[in-house]
C-alpha positions as CSV (number, residue, x, y, z in Angstrom):
1,M,90.4,91.6,119.3
2,S,92.0,88.2,118.7
3,Q,95.6,88.0,117.6
4,F,95.2,85.1,115.2
5,C,95.6,84.8,111.5
6,S,92.3,84.2,109.7
7,A,93.9,81.9,107.1
8,C,96.3,79.6,109.0
9,G,95.3,80.2,112.7
10,K,98.8,81.1,113.7
11,G,98.8,82.9,117.1
12,A,101.2,84.3,119.7
13,L,104.0,82.3,121.3
14,T,105.2,82.4,124.9
15,I,109.0,82.5,125.2
16,N,111.6,83.0,127.9
17,L,114.1,85.9,127.6
18,R,117.4,84.8,129.1
19,S,119.8,87.2,130.9
20,K,123.5,86.7,131.3
21,S,122.9,84.8,134.5
22,M,120.3,82.6,132.8
23,R,117.4,84.0,134.6
24,A,114.1,83.5,132.7
25,T,111.7,86.4,132.0
26,K,108.4,85.5,130.3
27,S,107.6,87.3,127.1
28,T,105.4,86.9,124.1
29,Q,106.2,86.9,120.4
30,R,103.2,88.2,118.4
31,V,102.3,87.3,114.8
32,N,102.9,90.0,112.2
33,L,99.2,90.5,111.3
34,Q,98.0,92.9,108.6
35,R,94.3,94.0,108.1
36,R,93.3,93.4,104.5
37,S,90.1,93.4,102.5
38,I,89.8,89.9,100.9
39,D,86.7,89.0,99.0
40,G,84.8,92.0,100.5
41,K,85.6,91.1,104.1
42,R,88.1,92.8,106.4
43,V,90.3,90.1,107.8
44,K,93.5,89.8,109.8
45,I,96.1,87.8,107.9
46,C,99.7,87.1,108.7
47,T,102.4,88.3,106.3
48,R,103.5,84.7,105.3
49,C,99.9,83.9,104.2
50,L,99.7,87.3,102.5
51,K,102.9,86.7,100.5
52,T,101.8,83.2,99.6
53,R,98.4,84.5,98.5
54,S,100.0,87.1,96.2
55,T,102.1,84.4,94.4
56,K,99.6,81.4,94.6
57,P,96.1,82.7,95.2
58,E,94.6,79.1,95.3
59,A,97.0,78.1,98.1
60,V,95.4,80.2,100.9
61,S,91.7,80.0,101.6
62,I,90.1,82.4,104.1
63,G,87.3,81.1,106.3
64,T,87.9,77.3,106.2
65,R,91.3,77.7,108.0
66,T,92.9,75.2,105.7
67,V,96.2,76.3,104.1
68,R,98.3,74.5,101.6
69,L,101.6,76.4,102.0
70,P,104.6,75.2,100.0
71,K,107.3,73.3,101.9
72,R,110.5,75.2,102.8
73,R,113.3,74.6,100.4
74,T,116.7,73.6,101.8
75,K,120.0,73.8,100.2
76,Q,121.1,70.6,98.4
77,R,124.5,69.3,99.7
78,A,126.8,67.9,97.1
């Protein structure tokens, strides 16, 4: 099965693990996918979209792959 989020399309990343001698070993970081029943369909959705959907249901739409996630807030410097 595919390892993609049904809402945002986020997938796995390919990264390099670095040893002390800086040798590179290829590895993958997978998305934290959960299987949920949304609108009568079983879909795989990442936890970020799931969390956003619980607070703002209109922000995440399944099926059209368009997501309006809120921007990340940063600390204001004085």
